[in-house]
N, C-alpha and C positions, 0 to 999 in steps of 0.2 A: 668544604668539609661537611659531612652529614651532621645534622643536629643531634645533640645528645638527648636521649630519652629521659623525660622528666620522671622523678620518683612519683609513685602512685599518690602519695599524700600531698605532693606539691601541685598536682594538676587541678585546675578549676573544676569543681563538681557541677555537673549539669543535672538539673532536676528533670522530672518527667517532661519530655518535649511537648506533650499534649497540653500540660498545664501552662507552659509558657507560650503556647500558640506557635511553636516552632516545628519544623520537620526534622526528623531524625537525620536526614542526609540533605545536603545542599546540592542542587543541580546546577551545573554550569550552563550558561546560555550566551551565545554571541550577542554583542551589543546591537548588531544590525537586526537580529531577530527580535530583541526587546523593543527596539524602536518601531519595527514594522507591526508587531503584534499588540503592543500596549500603547505606545505613544501616538501612532498614526490614527487609529480610530478616534482617540480623544481630540486630536487636532482637527480632523475632518468634521467631527461633531460640532466643535466650536465654530468652524467656518460656515458650515451648511445649516446648522440648526440653532444658531445663537447670535452671532455678532454681525453678520453681513445681511443687509436688507435685500429683499427680492424685488421684482419688477413692479409689484403693487405698492412699494414704498414702505413696507412693514417688515419688522423682524418677527419671528415666531411668537415672542412674548407679547408684542403689540397685538398681533392678529388674534391670539387666543383670548386676550382680555376683551377686546372689542366684540368678538363673536359671542362670548359669554354674556355680555351686557345686552347684545341684540336678542339673544334667545330668552333673556330674562324680561323682555318686553320694555326695556328702558329707552326705546326710541320715542315713545309717547308716555304721557302720564307724569307722575311726580318722581322725585329722586328717591333713592334708597341709600341706606348706610353703606359706606365704602367697605366696611368689614364684611357685609353680606356679599358684595361683588367679589371681593378677594377670595372668600370661601368657595363661592361657586366656580371661580376661575381655576381653582386647584384641581378640578376634575379634568382640566385640559393641560395645566401647566404645573407639574409637581416640583417646583423649585423653591417653595417656601413663600409664606405670606408677605414677608418684607420685600422680596424682589418683585412680587406682583404689585404691591402698593406703590413701590418706587416707579414702576412702569406707568401706573395710572396717574401719578403725580406729574410725570413728564408730559403726558398727553392732555393734561387738564388746562382749562382756560385760566384758572387762578395762578398756576405756576408761570405761564406766559412764555414757554419755550418754543411754541409753534405758532406760525402765522395763522393756521387754520386748526384750532384745537378740536379734538374729537370727544372730549369729556367735559360736560357742563358741570362744574364743581360748585360746591357750597361749603364754606368753612375755610380754615387756614391751610392752603396748599403750598405755602412758601413762595419764593420768587426766584426765577432763574438768575437774576442779576445780583443775588445776595448769597454769599458763602455761608453765613452764620444763621440766616433766617430759616429755622427748621419748620417742616410741615407738621400738622397735628396728627395724632394717631387715627387709624381708620375707624375707630369706634365713634369719633367725634364728627367726622366729615361725611358729606353726602354727595352723590353723583348720579348722572344719567348721561345719555348720549346727546351730542349736539345735533342740530338739524342736518348738517352737511353729511352726517353718517348715513343718511338715506342714499347718498351717492356711492357709498362704499358697499352697501348691501343690496343695491338695486338688482332685482331678478336673481338673487342668489339661490332661490328655490326653483329656478328654471334651467338647471343644469348648465349654468354659465361657467362654473369652475368645478374642479375635481374635489371630492371629499375623501378624507383618509381617516383611519381609526385613530383614536387617542391612545395614550400610552398603555392603558390596560384593556383596550378593545371593548369598552363598554358603551362608547358613543363615537360619533364621527365629527370631524371639524373640517372646514375648508382649507385646502392647501394654499390658496391665494384668495384675496378678496376682489370681487369684480368691480374695481373702482372705475367710475366713468370719466375720470380726469387723471393726468399723470401725477399722482400723489408722490411718486419717487422724487420729483423735482420741487414739489411744493413744501413738503415737510422736511425740516432739518433733521439729520440723522447722523449718528457717529457710533462706531464700534471698533473694538480691538480684538482681532482673532489671533490665531497662532501664525506668526510669520507674515501677517498682512493686516491692514486696517482699512476702515471706510470712514469718510467724512463728507457728508452732503450739506451744503448750505441750502437755505430755503429760497425759493423764488416766489414772486407775487402770483396768486392764483389766477387772476384775470390775464396777466401777461403769459402765463404758461398755457392757458387754454387758447388764447389767440395765436400763440406760436405753434401749438400743435395743429390748429386749423390751417395755418399757413403752410406747415410742413405737409399735411395731408393733400393740400391742393398742389403744392410744388415742393418735392423733396430737396431741391437745390436752392431753396429760398435763403435769404440772408436772415439768420436767426436774431442778430443784434437789432434788427429793426423793430421787432416786437418784444423780445426778451431783453430788456434794457440792462439789467444787472441783478445780482442777488438782492433779496429783500429780507430784513431781519426783524423779528418781533420786538426787539428792544429799540428799534429805530436807529438814530444816529445819522451820520453823513458818510456815504460811500465815495471814496476818492476814485473817480473813474480812470482806469488805465486800459485803453483799448487793446493794447497788446496782451496784457494779462487776461482780460476777458476772452480774447480770441483763443488763447491757450486753453482756458477752462472749457470753452465751448467745443474745441476740437479734440482735446486730449483727455479731459476730465481731471486734469491736475493743474494746480496753480494756486494763487492766493490773491485776496483782495484786501484793501486797507479801509478800515472804518474808523471814524473818530466821533467823539461825543458832540452833542449839541448843547449850547449854553445861551444864556441871556444875561445882560448886564443891567442891574438895578441901580440906577444912578442915585436915587434918593438915599439909599442905604450904603452905597459904595461897596457892593458885593456882586459876585458872579453866582448864578444859579445854573448848575448842570442838571438837565432833566432827561437826557438820553445818553446812554453809554454804549460802547461796542458790545456785541453779542458774546464775544470771547473772553470778557473780563468780568470782574465783580466790583461792587462798591467797596468792599473791604480791601481788596488788592490796590485800588486807587488810593484810598486813605492811607494805607501803610506806606506806599511809595512816596506820596507827597510829604508825609511826616519824616521819612528818611531824608528827603532832599532838604527840608527845612532844617533838620538837625545837622546836616553836613554843610549848611551855609550856602547851598547852591540855588536856593529860592528864598529871596529875602523880601519879596513883595507881599507875602501872605501874612496877615495878622492871625487868622484862625480859619479852620476848615472843619465842617461838621456834617453829619448825615441827618437830613431833615425829611427823610422818606416817611410818608404817611399814607392814609387811605386814598388820597388823590393821586399818588404815584411817586416815582423816584425823584429825589431832589437832593443834590449836594450843594451846600452853601459855602462860598469862599469869601471871607472878609478881607478886603484889600487895605494896604497901607496908603496913606495919603500920597497922591501924585502918581499912582501906579496906572499904567496903560493896560486895561483888561485884555485887549486883543493880543498885545505882545506877551503878556503873562500866559495866556492860553496857548499861544504858539510854542512857548517854552515847555509847558506841561504836556502838550501833544507829543513833543519830541522825547521827553524824559520819563513819561509815565504811560500806562496802558489806556489813557484817555484816547489815544490813537493806537489801534492794534490791528494786526493782520489776522485774517481767517483763511487757513489753508484748506484747499479742496482736494479730495481724493475720491472720485466717483466710482467706488468699487461696489458692484452689484452682482447678485447671483442671477445668472441666466441659465435656465435648465439645470440648476444645481452646480454650475461652474462659475467661480468668481472671475469677473472681468472688469477692468477699469475702462469706462466708456465716456466719450464726450457727450455733450447734450444732444447732438444730432443722432448719434448711435442709440442713445437712450430712447429718444422719440421713435426711432425705427423699431426698436425692440418692443416698446410699449404699444405702438399702433398695431404691430403684428399680433401681439398677445391679445389686445382689445378686439381686434378684428375676429380672432378665433372665438372670443367670448360672445360677441354679438352673433356670430354664425351659429354657435351652439344654442343660444337663446331662441333664435329664429327657428332652428330645426326642432327645438322642444315645443314651441308653439304650433309649428306646422304639424307635428305628430299628434298633438292634442286635437287639432281641428280635423285631421284625417280620421281619427278615431270617432269623433263626434259625427262626422259625415257618414261614416260606416253605420253607425247606430240609426241615424235618420233614414238611411236607405232601407233598413229592415223595417222601420216604422211605416215607411211609405208602402211597403208590401202589405202590411196589416190593414192599411187604409182601404185596400181593394175589397176586403170582406171582413168587417169587424165582427159580424155575427158568427162567422166561421171560427174566428180566433176564440171567441167566448165559448162556443160549442166545444172546441177542442179541449180547452182548459176544464170545462165543466164535466165533460164525458170521460176525461182521463181518471182512472181509478187510483193510481199511485202518483204521489207528488214528484217522484223522480222521473216519471215519464212525461211530465209536462213539457220540458224543454225539448226532448227528442221529437215529440209529436208536433210541436210548433215548427221545428226545423223541417220536418217532412211535409207538413201541411202547406207551408209557404215558401219553401226552398231558400231558407235563410240559415246563417251559420249559428254556432252556439252563443257567441257574444251578443248577436242581435236578438236571438230568442230569449236570452236571460234579461236583456233590457226591456223587451216587450212584456215579459212575464212579471216584471217588477212595477209596471205602471199601475197606479192606484185605480181603483174601481171608478172613482169620480171623474177620472181623466179619460175614461174610455168613451169618448164622444167625438163626433166629426170635427167640431170646432177646435178642440185641443190638438187633435192629430193633424189637421190641415195647417194650423198655426206652426207646429213644429216642422212639418215637411216643407213649408215655404222657406225655412231657413237654409234649405239645401242649396239653393242657387247662390245665396249670399256666401255660404261657406265655400262653395266651389271657387267663387271669385277671390276670396281671401286666400285660399290655398294656392291658387295660381299666382297671386301677388307674392306670397311668401317664397314660393319656389323660384320666382323671378329674382327676388332679393338674394337668395343663395347662389344663383348663377351669375349675378352681376356685381363685381367688386365695387363698382362706383356707387351703387345703392347702399352697400354696407358702409362705405366711407361717409356717405351723406348722413346715415344714422349716427355715426360717431361724431361728426361735425355738429349736428343738431343738438346732441346731448352735451357736447362741450359748450356750445353757445348758451344753453339753458343754465349750466353750472356757473359760467362766467357772469351771466346776468343776475342770477339769484344769490350767489355767494361772493361775488367779486367785491374787493375792497380797495381803496387807494393805497399806494405804496406807503410804507412806514419809514423806510430808509430813503432819505433824499439822496440825489446824485449831485456831486460837485466835481468840477474838472480841475486839473492841475493848475491851469493858468488863473483860476479864480482864487487860489490859495496863496497867501503871502508867505514865502519861505521864511523859516526861522533862522535868523542870523545870531549866533551865540555872542558874537562880539558886540553887536548893537544892543543886546539885552543886558550887557554889563556896563555899568558906568565907567567911562574911560577917564583916567587921570594920571598925571606923571608919578612915577615911583623910582626909588633907588633900590637896586638889587645887589646883595652882597653874598658871595659864595665862599665858604671857608675850605681849607685844605681837607678836612675830614668829611665834607659833604653836607654841611648845614647851610640852609638858604634863608635869607631874610628879605622881605619885601617891605620897604619903609617909605612912607609918604614924605615929601620935602618938609612939610610943617613939622612932622614928628621928628625928622632927622635934625632940624634946627634946634628943637627943644631938648633933644637927647644929649647925653654926655658921650663918654667913650664907648666904642663898640666892644661888646662883650663876646668872648669866645671861650670854648671849653679849654681846660688846661692842656697845654701842648698843641693846641690848634691855633690857626691864624688865618688871615685873609688870603684868598687865592685870586678872585676876580671881583670886579665891581662894574655895574652898568647903570646908566640912566636911560629909562625907557618909559613905557606906559603900561597900565594894568591890563590892556588887551593883548600885549605882545606874546607871541609864541616863543618858546625857549627850548633848546636842545641840550641834553646832557650826555657827554661822551664818557664812557667808563673804561676801566682797565681790562675789560673782557671783550673788547672790540664790538661793543654795542652802543646804541644811542637811544635815549628815551626822549620822546617829544611830549610836551604839555604846554599849557598856557598859564601865565602868571595869575590869571583870574581864579585859578584853582587853589592859590595860596592866600592865606589870611594876611592882612596887613599887620605888621608887628612893630616892635620898638628895638632900638639899638641895644637895650639892656637885657634882651633875651637871647637865647642861643639860636633860635630859628627852627625851621622844620628839617628833620633828618631825611635827606633825599632817598637813600636806599629803602627806607620804610615807606615813605610817601609814594614812591613810584613802583614799589613791588619788585625791587631788583633781586638778582640771584644772591645766594649766600656768599659773603665775602667779596662782593662786587663793590667798587668804589668809583666815585665821580672824579674825573681828572680835568675836565674842561667843559665850559658852557658857552653856547653861541646863540645869538638872536638872529634867526634867518630872515626876519621881515616878511612882509606879505608876498613879495616877489622872489624870495630866496636868492637875492643878489649876493655877490661876493664869492670868495674862494677860501678854502682851508688848505693849509700846508701841514703835512705830517712828517716829522723828522724822526728817524730811527737810529739806533746805536751803531748800525753797520755803515753809517755815513750816507744813507739814501734819504731822499725826500720825495713825497708824493703830493702832487697838486690835484685836488678834487674840487670841482665846482659845488657850491652850496645846493644847486638844483638837484644834485644826485640824491639828496635826502628828502626831496619833495615827493609825496605820495598822493594818489587820487583819493584813496580812502583815508579816514581819520585814524591811521595806525599810531599807536603810542610807543611801539618798540620796534627797532630795526636791528637785525643782526648783520654782521659783516660790515661794520662801520668803517674799518680801516684794516690794513694788512697785519697779520700776526706772524710774519716770517722773521721779524727782528723786534726786540723790545722797543717800545715807543719812548722817545725822549720828551717831546712836547708837541703841541698843536698851536699853530699861529693862524689867525684870521687876517686876511688882507682884502681891503675893498678897492685898493688901487696899487699899482706896481710900486715897489720900494726896494731898498737895499737892506739885507740882513747880514748879521755877523754870526758865523757858526764856529763854535769852540769845540776842541777835542781835549781829552785829559792828558795830552802829551806835555805841555799845553801848546796847541797850535790854533790859529784862527785864520779864517778867510771871509772876505766880504764879497757877496755876489748879488746880482740884481735878480729879482724874482721873475722877470720876463724870460730868463734863461730856462725856466721850468715850464714845460708844456703840460696843459691839463690832460688828465686821463679820464677815460669814459667809465671806468668801474671804481667803486669805492674801495675795493680790496687790492688795488694795484700796489706793487712793491716799490713803485717810484723809480727815480733815476739817481745815480751816484752823484753826490755833491762834493764830498770830501774823501780823498784817498787816505786811508788809515793804515798804519803799520799794525801787524798782527795783534800786539798786546794792548792796543789803544782803541777807544770808541768815542763816538760823538757824545758830547756831554751837555751842551747848552746852546740855545739860539736866542739872539736878541736883535732888536732894531738898533740902528746906529745911535739913535737918541738915548738908548738905555745903556750904551757902552761908555767907557772912558778912554777910547782909543784916540791918541793924539795924531799919529802918523797913519792915516787911513789908507794912503796909497800903497803902503808896504803890504797890506793884506788883501787889497782889492784884486779880483780876477775877472777876466773877460769871458771865460768859458769854464764850464764845470764838466767833469770833476777836476779838482785840483787839490794839492797837498796842503796849501796854505803856508803861513809863515809862523815861526816860533814867536810867541808873545813876548815882547820886551817889557821890562819892568815898568817903564813910564806909561805903557798902554794897558797894564793889568788892572789899574785902579786901586792897588794896595796902598800906594803912597798917599792918595787923597783920603783914604779911609783912616790912615795914621794921623793925618792932619786934623781930621774931625775929632779923633779921640783926644 
């Protein structure tokens, strides 16, 4: 139906569209056009001009800041206020002073995020390992460039890289920095673009230089011989996994595991943690340990505090008496970020295109780019020397007759005619004539001119050598190798992250870390569980249950034992008794649906102790008269899964679950009432947990299987009447003397 036209007075009144900033008419545009015209340019800008580093190892924000500091003369001399640097950088990077200062902080020595920092800082620049330690405002701190920045800007004025206009075309800036070493592998870097991300771990500068030299000499070399593993500024211990490192080197993707380093102070019975993984913070570790202590999962710690000071990071853990420090740290490694993984994603811009490259491909791209930079530098020097040789050739012509040159200049009436007359008089070009004309009067003597012209031969030799370099790729490679050797020798430092191997680490065994002792376990019908020590049980009175609740199962086991809980939703939950607090008989216990995070309305119907080897068998009996025999091993998993679905069949309502560790006879009752006794060996084990099983009792349409007992639990006098040799069977009607009702009357 067409909509009714609203009365004039009921329509919303729109004021002047120009006042509201609205257009009088709305233009429809397909969503694809909106994405192409509006979103795609933004996405490409983020990818190409913001978040992904280029082959020199820098993002645009890093490059603009460092180049500004270089032009400010901060390679030498004293530091200047950070606010001054930030203000100058805004001529190249118009993204706000806060963003520029954050970039400077990350590159600084004080913050400690880089193995080779590029900013020599003074003042509070925070720490990368602290989440809450804020850096001071830029008006309080000072900075300059570190010495290694000389390798970033070497020969930058010799046409080694392209220069582009800044955002308002008032000055130029380098498109890349001509780094003499593969900074892309040395400096840790991370960025999130649109639809992609980049995450570089840092490698040791000396190892990277040696690896690059080895690659230049043999592109098929084994990189792992010289590039041992990532190196992090926060130190720690890297757990070496050869397969994981091989993936990173080949594909540029993978992860490495790093753990904290500690020392045990025996006199004070405390642990001092002095190096932590690069990917975590002190506050995250303290929060997690406090959470574990509060949950009762770590009982060996008396106190933990942050004692970080000017000497460096230090976390102190006071131990309770008798605590093994190595076992405690093994537990903390597993349960906190004291051991953490660093994911690598070597996404780098190559000629404006993002590519995920392995280490070998990165070295290939860097050497190709560096080779071009060196060739451009050589060509720039060659051109300068050729220009100088050209001038000296003109000067040599003047040497033939200095008096003639003086006479030409003196006899020329107009200044503009001096250059043409010299060109005609000596047969030289305009550039040479201008050079001769600018010679000072005091230098017009044979000694000066002979000294300059003697340089001609040396220049010719140098030009020939430079031309030979341009024509010989091996000599260009040698220049790169020599520069890499100088960098490694001058700036190389020992590894900060030590390397440990898997066989050197004692694996954490959760069972060993928990004291083992005997316990009694009680499970109620409504799902409450109690774990009681024998001593507490002897001293307690009657078991307390919720009104309407009562006992379902009871076990004698140990505090290490694993336990499985089957529910009425065909699911099983696996946990350990060590996760339950010891309690008393006078309390209700822990409510399992809440403790195990069960689904709404889900209830526990059976518990089983699988043991270490998952020995034994479970029998599932259903109302349709079928029984399924499932080996306990069917519930064993390689990973530490806490919840398994499809624990048993849902084709018919479940009557009960019985566990048998050896073959026996069971009595099966229906509500007719009939009973049959059969041997469990008649049931063959099934391979799947959700099997429907095999028929045990033949039932009439309106009857169903009701109960299953062992013979010891029954009151059957004439067992032969009900025993069968094969299943399925109908069973026999239960006689009065076998029903147990008479015995119950006698007890009354």
